[in-house]
C-alpha positions as CSV (number, residue, x, y, z in Angstrom):
1,X,97.4,76.8,121.1
2,X,98.2,80.4,121.4
3,X,97.4,83.6,123.2
4,X,95.2,85.9,120.9
5,X,97.0,88.7,119.1
6,X,96.5,92.1,120.6
7,X,94.5,94.6,118.5
8,X,97.7,96.3,117.4
9,X,99.5,93.1,116.4
10,X,96.4,91.8,114.5
11,X,96.2,95.1,112.5
12,X,100.0,95.0,111.8
13,X,99.9,91.4,110.7
14,X,97.1,92.0,108.2
15,X,98.7,95.1,106.8
16,X,102.2,93.5,106.6
17,X,100.5,90.8,104.4
18,X,99.6,93.5,101.9
19,X,96.0,94.0,102.9
20,X,94.0,97.2,102.9
21,X,92.5,97.4,106.4
22,X,89.8,99.7,107.7
23,X,89.2,100.2,111.4
24,X,85.4,100.3,112.0
25,X,84.1,102.4,114.9
26,X,85.2,101.0,118.3
27,X,86.3,97.6,117.0
28,X,89.1,97.3,119.5
29,X,86.7,97.0,122.4
30,X,83.8,95.4,120.6
31,X,83.6,91.8,121.9
32,X,81.6,89.2,123.9
33,X,84.3,88.6,126.5
34,X,81.7,89.0,129.3
35,X,80.0,85.9,128.0
36,X,83.0,83.5,128.0
37,X,86.7,83.1,127.3
38,X,88.6,84.4,124.3
39,X,91.5,82.0,123.7
40,X,93.5,80.0,123.6
41,X,93.2,80.5,119.8
42,X,93.8,77.7,117.4
43,X,92.8,78.7,113.9
44,X,91.0,80.9,111.4
45,X,87.4,80.3,110.3
46,X,85.9,81.6,107.0
47,X,82.2,82.5,106.5
48,X,79.9,84.2,104.0
49,X,77.6,87.0,105.2
50,X,74.4,86.1,103.2
51,X,74.2,89.9,102.5
52,X,75.1,92.3,99.8
53,X,76.7,95.7,100.1
54,X,79.8,96.6,102.1
55,X,78.3,99.3,104.4
56,X,75.3,97.2,105.5
57,X,77.3,94.1,105.9
58,X,80.0,95.7,108.0
59,X,77.4,97.4,110.2
60,X,75.5,94.1,110.7
61,X,78.7,92.2,111.6
62,X,79.6,94.9,114.1
63,X,76.2,95.3,115.8
64,X,74.7,91.9,115.3
65,X,70.9,91.5,115.3
66,X,68.0,90.8,117.7
67,X,68.8,87.1,118.1
68,X,72.6,87.2,117.9
69,X,74.5,90.2,119.3
70,X,77.6,91.5,117.6
71,X,80.4,91.3,116.8
72,X,79.6,88.4,114.4
73,X,83.3,88.1,113.4
74,X,86.6,89.9,113.7
75,X,86.8,91.2,110.2
76,X,84.6,91.6,107.1
77,X,86.2,91.1,103.7
78,X,84.3,93.0,101.0
79,X,84.1,92.4,97.3
80,X,87.1,94.7,96.6
81,X,89.3,92.8,98.9
82,X,89.4,95.3,101.7
83,X,89.2,94.1,105.3
84,X,87.0,95.9,107.8
85,X,87.9,95.2,111.4
86,X,84.7,95.0,113.5
87,X,85.7,93.2,116.7
88,X,88.6,92.1,118.9
89,X,88.0,89.4,121.4
90,X,85.3,86.8,121.7
91,X,82.8,87.0,118.8
92,X,79.6,85.3,117.9
93,X,80.7,83.5,114.7
94,X,81.8,79.9,115.2
95,X,79.2,78.6,117.6
96,X,79.0,75.0,118.6
97,X,81.0,72.6,116.5
98,X,82.8,69.3,116.4
99,X,85.5,68.8,119.0
100,X,87.2,66.2,116.8
101,X,87.6,69.0,114.2
102,X,89.2,71.3,116.8
103,X,91.6,68.5,117.8
104,X,92.6,68.2,114.1
105,X,93.1,71.9,113.8
106,X,95.3,71.9,116.9
107,X,97.3,69.0,115.5
108,X,97.4,70.6,112.0
109,X,96.2,67.4,110.3
110,X,93.4,66.6,107.8
111,X,89.9,67.4,109.1
112,X,87.5,64.6,110.0
113,X,83.8,65.0,109.1
114,X,81.9,67.4,111.3
115,X,79.1,65.3,112.8
116,X,78.7,66.7,116.3
117,X,78.2,70.1,117.9
118,X,79.8,69.5,121.3
119,X,82.4,72.3,121.5
120,X,82.2,76.1,121.7
121,X,84.3,77.4,118.8
122,X,84.1,81.1,119.7
123,X,87.1,81.0,122.1
124,X,89.3,79.2,119.6
125,X,88.9,80.8,116.1
126,X,89.4,84.2,114.5
127,X,86.5,84.7,112.2
128,X,86.2,86.5,108.8
129,X,82.8,87.1,107.2
130,X,83.1,87.6,103.5
131,X,80.4,89.6,101.7
132,X,78.5,87.1,99.5
133,X,74.9,86.0,99.2
134,X,75.9,82.4,99.6
135,X,73.5,81.3,96.9
136,X,76.1,79.7,94.7
137,X,75.4,82.4,92.1
138,X,76.9,85.5,93.6
139,X,80.5,85.7,92.2
140,X,83.7,85.7,94.3
141,X,86.0,88.3,92.7
142,X,89.6,87.3,92.6
143,X,90.4,90.4,94.7
144,X,88.2,89.0,97.5
145,X,89.6,85.5,97.3
146,X,93.1,87.0,97.4
147,X,92.2,88.9,100.5
148,X,90.8,85.8,102.2
149,X,94.1,84.0,101.4
150,X,96.1,86.9,102.8
151,X,94.1,87.4,105.9
152,X,94.2,83.7,106.8
153,X,98.0,83.6,106.0
154,X,98.6,86.7,108.1
155,X,97.2,85.2,111.2
156,X,98.9,81.8,110.6
157,X,102.2,83.6,110.1
158,X,101.8,85.6,113.2
159,X,101.1,82.5,115.3
160,X,103.5,80.1,113.5
161,X,100.6,77.9,112.2
162,X,100.4,76.2,108.9
163,X,97.5,76.1,106.3
164,X,95.7,73.3,108.2
165,X,94.7,75.9,110.8
166,X,92.3,77.5,108.3
167,X,88.8,76.1,108.1
168,X,85.4,77.0,106.8
169,X,82.2,77.2,108.9
170,X,80.8,74.2,107.0
171,X,83.7,72.1,108.2
172,X,83.0,73.0,111.8
173,X,79.3,72.9,112.5
174,X,77.0,70.3,111.0
175,X,74.4,71.8,108.6
176,X,76.4,74.9,107.7
177,X,77.2,75.6,104.1
178,X,79.5,78.6,104.3
179,X,81.6,79.6,102.5
180,X,79.7,78.6,99.4
181,X,81.3,79.2,95.9
182,X,84.8,78.0,96.4
183,X,86.3,75.0,98.3
184,X,88.3,75.3,101.5
185,X,90.8,72.7,100.1
186,X,91.6,75.2,97.3
187,X,91.8,78.1,99.8
188,X,94.1,76.1,102.1
189,X,96.3,75.4,99.1
190,X,96.6,79.1,98.4
191,X,97.4,79.8,102.0
192,X,100.0,77.0,102.0
193,X,101.8,78.5,99.0
194,X,101.7,82.0,100.5
195,X,103.2,80.8,103.7
196,X,106.1,79.4,101.8
197,X,107.3,83.0,101.0
198,X,107.7,86.2,102.9
199,X,104.7,88.6,103.1
200,X,104.2,90.9,100.1
201,X,105.4,93.8,102.2
202,X,107.7,93.7,105.2
203,X,109.4,90.6,106.6
204,X,112.0,90.2,103.9
205,X,113.0,91.4,100.4
206,X,111.1,89.5,97.7
207,X,112.5,88.8,94.2
208,X,110.6,90.4,91.3
209,X,110.2,89.5,87.7
210,X,112.4,91.6,85.4
211,X,110.6,93.5,82.7
212,X,110.2,91.1,79.8
213,X,109.8,93.8,77.1
214,X,106.7,95.3,75.6
215,X,106.6,92.7,72.7
216,X,106.1,90.0,75.3
217,X,102.5,91.2,75.9
218,X,100.9,90.1,72.7
219,X,97.9,87.9,71.8
220,X,98.7,84.3,72.1
221,X,101.3,84.7,74.9
222,X,100.8,82.2,77.7
223,X,103.0,82.5,80.7
224,X,102.8,82.3,84.5
225,X,104.3,85.8,84.5
226,X,101.0,87.0,83.2
227,X,99.1,85.3,86.0
228,X,101.5,86.8,88.6
229,X,101.1,90.2,87.0
230,X,97.3,89.8,87.2
231,X,97.4,89.0,90.9
232,X,99.4,92.1,91.5
233,X,97.0,94.3,89.5
234,X,94.1,92.9,91.6
235,X,96.1,93.7,94.8
236,X,96.6,97.3,93.6
237,X,92.8,97.7,93.0
238,X,93.3,97.7,89.2
239,X,92.0,94.2,88.3
240,X,89.1,94.1,85.9
241,X,88.8,90.3,85.9
242,X,85.5,88.5,86.4
243,X,87.3,85.2,86.2
244,X,91.0,84.7,86.8
245,X,93.6,86.1,86.3
246,X,95.2,83.4,84.2
247,X,98.3,82.8,82.2
248,X,97.0,83.9,78.7
249,X,97.4,87.6,77.8
250,X,93.9,88.9,77.0
251,X,92.1,92.2,76.5
252,X,91.1,92.1,80.2
253,X,94.8,92.0,81.2
254,X,95.4,95.0,79.0
255,X,92.4,96.8,80.5
256,X,93.6,96.0,84.0
257,X,97.2,97.2,83.2
258,X,95.8,100.4,81.7
259,X,94.1,101.0,85.0
260,X,97.4,100.6,86.8
261,X,99.1,103.0,84.4
262,X,96.4,105.6,85.1
263,X,96.8,105.0,88.8
264,X,100.5,106.0,88.3
265,X,99.5,109.2,86.6
266,X,99.9,108.1,82.9
267,X,97.3,109.1,80.3
268,X,96.7,108.9,76.6
269,X,99.0,106.6,74.7
270,X,101.1,106.1,77.8
271,X,98.1,104.3,79.4
272,X,97.3,101.9,76.6
273,X,97.6,98.8,78.8
274,X,100.9,97.6,77.3
275,X,103.5,97.4,80.1
276,X,106.5,99.6,80.1
277,X,109.6,99.2,82.1
278,X,108.9,101.9,84.7
279,X,105.3,100.9,85.4
280,X,106.4,97.2,85.5
281,X,109.1,97.9,88.0
282,X,106.7,99.7,90.2
283,X,104.1,96.9,90.0
284,X,106.6,94.5,91.7
285,X,105.5,91.3,90.1
286,X,106.9,88.4,92.2
287,X,109.4,86.1,90.5
288,X,107.8,82.9,89.2
């Protein structure tokens, strides 16, 4: 159990984890605290919006609708991986769920099936709505999945929680299906790995991969360094991946790296997508 983070601490925790964060309207005072308690907080809950488009989704989550007033979460994670803060305090996102699940989250142990709706979750969970239609067809870009991982880890890190404090709405309330399109077990594993290292920025000096040489980046090369590079390109807004990134060097990796080179101001042959030592050093690929 924990006292909720202040608005300033929440914003700092997210940015320290390497996230791009936008403050939407009067998010700091947008809440439902007059309807019930906010805290003690025990975990992070992930949802999908069943909407498309960043602007409309963020506005809906801030304002709510005729049958459910906003805020409908604390942050909206868009397809690009940016986080839009829409509320601070009690939010209408978790609803009634299984008290046995809450007990498991508090104890940071494996979740039981959610077969009851006997406990108000709104005081106990930070909520992130992720822009997705939730139809099983709308893709989840790696940039968005990485942002979910980072946002959940940021809050866990701030409170001293582990990955078992992160759940999906479908694990809380019987009948819910969100988030649909990835598994929460896989997301918790990502959060677990992230919490084993310092944040991407702040909180310690990470170790980076040395430049392996331009010849390393050739067709047929398969290495975890390429996967780590791809994640950094996504984090910098340069990823061009529909699936992945993965360990095999492909034309999509080259296209993504070219976008990074252009972002740094290179052009022509200097932005051909083959890493050079200067651009590689500035990308700060974590040591693998």
